[in-house]
TORGU-607930 format. One line per 4 residues: number of its first residue (from 1); for each residue x, y, z of N, C-alpha, C, O. Coordinates in steps of 0.1 Angstrom, whole numbers, always signed. Example, Ala and Ser with C-alpha at 12.3 -4.5 7.8 and 13.67 -1.06 7.14 Angstrom:
residues 2
1> +132,-57,+78,+123,-45,+78,+132,-33,+78,+142,-33,+85 ~ +128,-22,+71,+137,-11,+71,+129,+0,+79,+134,+11,+80
end
This chain:
residues 143
1> -487,-1310,-508,-478,-1299,-510,-463,-1305,-510,-461,-1314,-502 ~ -455,-1299,-517,-441,-1303,-517,-434,-1296,-506,-435,-1284,-504 ~ -426,-1304,-499,-417,-1298,-488,-406,-1290,-494,-399,-1282,-486 ~ -404,-1291,-507,-393,-1282,-513,-397,-1267,-512,-388,-1259,-511
5> -410,-1264,-511,-415,-1250,-509,-412,-1246,-495,-409,-1235,-492 ~ -412,-1256,-486,-410,-1253,-472,-395,-1251,-468,-392,-1241,-462 ~ -387,-1260,-473,-373,-1260,-470,-365,-1253,-480,-357,-1259,-488 ~ -366,-1239,-481,-359,-1231,-491,-345,-1229,-487,-341,-1231,-475
9> -336,-1224,-496,-323,-1220,-492,-323,-1210,-480,-314,-1210,-471 ~ -332,-1200,-481,-333,-1190,-470,-336,-1196,-456,-331,-1192,-446 ~ -345,-1206,-456,-349,-1214,-444,-336,-1221,-439,-333,-1220,-427 ~ -330,-1228,-447,-318,-1235,-443,-306,-1226,-439,-298,-1230,-430
13> -306,-1214,-445,-295,-1205,-441,-298,-1199,-427,-289,-1197,-419 ~ -311,-1198,-424,-314,-1193,-410,-311,-1204,-400,-306,-1200,-389 ~ -313,-1216,-403,-309,-1227,-394,-294,-1226,-391,-290,-1228,-379 ~ -286,-1223,-400,-272,-1222,-399,-269,-1210,-390,-259,-1210,-382
17> -276,-1199,-392,-274,-1187,-384,-275,-1188,-369,-269,-1180,-362 ~ -281,-1199,-365,-282,-1200,-350,-269,-1201,-343,-268,-1199,-331 ~ -259,-1205,-350,-245,-1206,-344,-241,-1192,-338,-232,-1192,-330 ~ -247,-1181,-343,-244,-1168,-338,-249,-1166,-324,-245,-1156,-317
21> -258,-1174,-319,-265,-1172,-306,-263,-1185,-297,-273,-1191,-294 ~ -251,-1188,-293,-249,-1200,-284,-255,-1198,-271,-255,-1187,-265 ~ -260,-1209,-265,-266,-1209,-252,-254,-1210,-242,-248,-1220,-241 ~ -253,-1199,-234,-242,-1199,-224,-247,-1199,-211,-259,-1196,-208
25> -239,-1204,-201,-244,-1207,-187,-248,-1194,-179,-256,-1196,-170 ~ -243,-1183,-183,-245,-1171,-174,-258,-1163,-177,-260,-1153,-172 ~ -266,-1168,-187,-279,-1162,-189,-289,-1166,-179,-293,-1178,-177 ~ -294,-1156,-171,-301,-1160,-159,-315,-1165,-161,-321,-1172,-153
29> -322,-1162,-172,-335,-1166,-175,-334,-1178,-185,-328,-1176,-196 ~ -340,-1189,-182,-339,-1201,-190,-352,-1208,-191,-359,-1210,-181 ~ -356,-1212,-203,-368,-1220,-205,-367,-1229,-217,-359,-1227,-226 ~ -374,-1240,-216,-374,-1250,-227,-389,-1251,-232,-398,-1251,-224
33> -390,-1252,-245,-403,-1255,-251,-402,-1267,-260,-392,-1269,-267 ~ -413,-1274,-261,-413,-1287,-269,-425,-1286,-278,-436,-1282,-273 ~ -424,-1290,-290,-435,-1291,-299,-442,-1304,-297,-435,-1315,-298 ~ -455,-1304,-294,-462,-1316,-293,-464,-1324,-306,-466,-1336,-306
37> -464,-1316,-317,-466,-1323,-330,-454,-1330,-335,-456,-1340,-343 ~ -442,-1325,-332,-430,-1332,-338,-419,-1335,-328,-409,-1342,-332 ~ -420,-1331,-316,-410,-1334,-306,-398,-1325,-306,-389,-1326,-297 ~ -398,-1315,-315,-387,-1305,-315,-386,-1298,-302,-396,-1295,-296
41> -374,-1294,-298,-372,-1286,-286,-363,-1274,-288,-355,-1274,-297 ~ -365,-1264,-280,-356,-1252,-280,-354,-1249,-265,-364,-1248,-257 ~ -342,-1247,-262,-338,-1242,-249,-333,-1227,-251,-324,-1225,-259 ~ -339,-1218,-244,-337,-1204,-246,-331,-1198,-233,-336,-1201,-223
45> -320,-1190,-234,-315,-1183,-223,-316,-1168,-226,-312,-1164,-237 ~ -320,-1160,-216,-322,-1146,-218,-316,-1138,-206,-315,-1144,-195 ~ -313,-1126,-209,-309,-1117,-198,-316,-1103,-202,-315,-1099,-213 ~ -323,-1097,-192,-329,-1085,-195,-321,-1073,-189,-314,-1075,-179
49> -323,-1062,-195,-317,-1049,-189,-325,-1044,-178,-336,-1050,-175 ~ -321,-1034,-172,-329,-1028,-161,-343,-1023,-165,-352,-1023,-156 ~ -344,-1019,-178,-358,-1015,-182,-366,-1027,-187,-378,-1024,-191 ~ -362,-1039,-185,-370,-1051,-189,-368,-1055,-203,-375,-1065,-207
53> -360,-1049,-211,-358,-1053,-225,-348,-1064,-225,-339,-1065,-217 ~ -349,-1072,-236,-339,-1083,-238,-326,-1077,-242,-325,-1070,-252 ~ -316,-1080,-234,-302,-1075,-236,-293,-1086,-242,-285,-1083,-251 ~ -294,-1098,-237,-285,-1109,-243,-294,-1121,-244,-304,-1123,-236
57> -290,-1130,-253,-298,-1143,-254,-289,-1153,-261,-279,-1150,-268 ~ -293,-1165,-259,-287,-1177,-265,-297,-1188,-266,-307,-1188,-259 ~ -294,-1197,-275,-304,-1208,-278,-297,-1221,-281,-286,-1221,-287 ~ -304,-1232,-278,-300,-1245,-282,-312,-1251,-288,-323,-1252,-281
61> -311,-1255,-301,-323,-1260,-308,-321,-1274,-312,-310,-1278,-318 ~ -330,-1283,-309,-330,-1297,-315,-343,-1297,-322,-353,-1303,-317 ~ -344,-1292,-334,-356,-1290,-341,-354,-1293,-356,-342,-1293,-361 ~ -364,-1294,-363,-364,-1295,-378,-359,-1281,-383,-357,-1272,-375
65> -356,-1280,-396,-352,-1267,-401,-361,-1256,-399,-357,-1245,-398 ~ -374,-1259,-399,-384,-1248,-397,-383,-1243,-382,-383,-1231,-380 ~ -381,-1253,-372,-380,-1248,-359,-366,-1241,-357,-366,-1231,-349 ~ -356,-1245,-363,-343,-1238,-362,-344,-1224,-369,-339,-1214,-363
69> -351,-1223,-380,-353,-1210,-387,-361,-1201,-378,-358,-1189,-377 ~ -372,-1206,-372,-380,-1198,-364,-372,-1193,-352,-373,-1182,-348 ~ -363,-1202,-346,-355,-1197,-335,-346,-1186,-339,-344,-1176,-332 ~ -339,-1187,-351,-331,-1177,-357,-338,-1164,-359,-333,-1153,-356
73> -350,-1165,-364,-359,-1153,-366,-362,-1146,-353,-362,-1134,-352 ~ -365,-1154,-343,-368,-1149,-329,-355,-1142,-325,-356,-1130,-320 ~ -344,-1148,-325,-332,-1143,-320,-328,-1130,-327,-324,-1120,-320 ~ -330,-1129,-340,-326,-1118,-348,-335,-1106,-344,-331,-1094,-345
77> -347,-1108,-340,-357,-1098,-337,-360,-1094,-323,-367,-1085,-321 ~ -356,-1102,-314,-360,-1101,-300,-352,-1090,-292,-357,-1085,-282 ~ -340,-1087,-296,-332,-1078,-288,-339,-1065,-287,-344,-1060,-297 ~ -339,-1059,-275,-345,-1046,-272,-360,-1047,-270,-366,-1037,-266
81> -367,-1059,-271,-381,-1060,-268,-383,-1064,-254,-375,-1071,-248 ~ -394,-1060,-248,-397,-1064,-235,-408,-1076,-234,-412,-1080,-245 ~ -411,-1080,-222,-420,-1092,-221,-433,-1090,-228,-438,-1098,-235 ~ -440,-1078,-225,-453,-1076,-231,-452,-1077,-246,-461,-1082,-253
85> -442,-1071,-252,-440,-1072,-267,-438,-1087,-272,-444,-1090,-282 ~ -430,-1094,-265,-428,-1108,-269,-441,-1116,-267,-445,-1124,-276 ~ -448,-1114,-257,-461,-1121,-255,-471,-1117,-266,-478,-1126,-271 ~ -472,-1104,-269,-481,-1100,-280,-477,-1106,-293,-486,-1110,-301
89> -464,-1106,-296,-459,-1112,-308,-463,-1127,-309,-467,-1132,-319 ~ -460,-1134,-298,-463,-1148,-297,-478,-1151,-300,-482,-1160,-307 ~ -487,-1143,-293,-502,-1145,-296,-505,-1141,-310,-513,-1148,-317 ~ -499,-1131,-316,-501,-1127,-330,-497,-1138,-340,-504,-1141,-350
93> -485,-1144,-337,-480,-1155,-346,-489,-1167,-345,-492,-1174,-355 ~ -493,-1171,-333,-502,-1182,-331,-516,-1180,-339,-521,-1189,-345 ~ -521,-1168,-338,-533,-1164,-345,-531,-1165,-360,-540,-1170,-367 ~ -520,-1160,-365,-516,-1161,-379,-515,-1176,-384,-521,-1179,-394
97> -508,-1184,-376,-507,-1198,-380,-521,-1205,-380,-523,-1214,-388 ~ -530,-1201,-371,-543,-1207,-371,-552,-1202,-382,-564,-1206,-383 ~ -547,-1192,-390,-556,-1186,-400,-565,-1176,-395,-575,-1173,-402 ~ -563,-1171,-383,-572,-1161,-377,-568,-1147,-379,-575,-1138,-375
101> -556,-1144,-384,-550,-1131,-385,-540,-1131,-397,-536,-1141,-402 ~ -536,-1118,-400,-526,-1116,-410,-512,-1119,-404,-511,-1120,-391 ~ -502,-1121,-412,-489,-1123,-407,-484,-1111,-399,-485,-1100,-404 ~ -480,-1113,-387,-475,-1102,-379,-462,-1096,-385,-456,-1102,-393
105> -459,-1084,-380,-447,-1077,-386,-434,-1080,-379,-425,-1072,-377 ~ -432,-1093,-375,-419,-1096,-369,-410,-1098,-380,-413,-1104,-390 ~ -398,-1092,-379,-388,-1092,-390,-383,-1106,-394,-380,-1114,-385 ~ -384,-1109,-406,-379,-1122,-411,-390,-1133,-411,-387,-1144,-417
109> -401,-1131,-405,-412,-1141,-404,-416,-1146,-418,-420,-1157,-420 ~ -416,-1137,-428,-420,-1141,-442,-412,-1152,-447,-417,-1159,-456 ~ -400,-1154,-442,-391,-1165,-447,-397,-1179,-445,-395,-1188,-453 ~ -404,-1180,-433,-410,-1193,-430,-425,-1193,-432,-432,-1201,-427
113> -430,-1183,-440,-445,-1182,-442,-451,-1194,-448,-463,-1197,-445 ~ -444,-1202,-455,-450,-1214,-461,-453,-1224,-450,-461,-1233,-453 ~ -447,-1223,-438,-450,-1233,-427,-465,-1232,-422,-470,-1241,-416 ~ -471,-1220,-426,-485,-1219,-422,-494,-1230,-428,-503,-1234,-422
117> -490,-1234,-440,-498,-1244,-448,-494,-1258,-443,-500,-1268,-448 ~ -486,-1260,-433,-482,-1273,-427,-485,-1273,-412,-476,-1270,-404 ~ -497,-1276,-408,-501,-1276,-394,-491,-1284,-385,-489,-1281,-373 ~ -485,-1294,-390,-475,-1302,-382,-463,-1294,-378,-455,-1297,-369
121> -460,-1283,-385,-449,-1275,-383,-452,-1263,-374,-443,-1256,-370 ~ -465,-1260,-371,-468,-1248,-363,-462,-1249,-350,-457,-1238,-345 ~ -461,-1260,-343,-455,-1261,-330,-440,-1258,-330,-435,-1252,-321 ~ -434,-1261,-341,-419,-1258,-343,-417,-1243,-345,-408,-1238,-340
125> -426,-1237,-352,-426,-1222,-354,-427,-1215,-341,-420,-1205,-338 ~ -436,-1220,-333,-438,-1213,-320,-428,-1215,-309,-429,-1209,-298 ~ -419,-1225,-311,-410,-1228,-300,-403,-1217,-293,-403,-1215,-281 ~ -396,-1208,-301,-389,-1197,-293,-398,-1188,-286,-394,-1183,-275
129> -409,-1184,-292,-419,-1175,-285,-424,-1182,-272,-425,-1176,-262 ~ -428,-1195,-274,-433,-1202,-262,-423,-1203,-251,-427,-1201,-239 ~ -410,-1205,-254,-400,-1205,-243,-399,-1191,-237,-398,-1190,-225 ~ -398,-1181,-245,-396,-1167,-240,-408,-1163,-231,-406,-1156,-221
133> -420,-1167,-235,-432,-1163,-227,-432,-1170,-214,-439,-1166,-205 ~ -425,-1181,-212,-424,-1188,-199,-417,-1179,-189,-420,-1180,-177 ~ -406,-1171,-193,-397,-1165,-184,-399,-1149,-184,-393,-1143,-175 ~ -406,-1144,-194,-407,-1130,-195,-421,-1125,-190,-431,-1132,-193
137> -422,-1115,-183,-436,-1110,-178,-444,-1106,-190,-440,-1100,-199 ~ -457,-1109,-189,-467,-1105,-199,-471,-1091,-198,-476,-1085,-208 ~ -470,-1085,-186,-475,-1072,-184,-489,-1072,-179,-494,-1061,-176 ~ -496,-1083,-179,-509,-1085,-175,-509,-1087,-160,-500,-1094,-155
141> -519,-1082,-153,-520,-1085,-139,-532,-1094,-136,-542,-1095,-143 ~ -531,-1102,-125,-542,-1111,-121,-553,-1103,-115,-551,-1093,-108 ~ -565,-1106,-119,-577,-1099,-114,-584,-1107,-103,-594,-1103,-98
end
């Protein structure tokens, strides 16, 4: 498969969009995720409101264009969501990438849909959700 299908102008535009979400020091929740397949990393900073929803966020990405686009897609759609919603989305995206489910309804995800055909990019797609799931509660209790 040609990577020209993967690195579209829309994907590259999303990578540039990350500049709207700088990682600043006063974000109290911070996590880093690394892709085992390509070594890409994302450092995510979050702040939640009193009701547990994401109120502010920032990101630093050292990733391929797909990882950067995924981070931008996460940032554009995460505001106002709570931990359980982020965890559910992360699980749904992982299942979609594995070919076990349809594409989840996360806004903008269709822009990087071609990455599903490139297993080496799956880790990069999951970076922002994996980072967020480290610091946000899942809503599940231990039994």
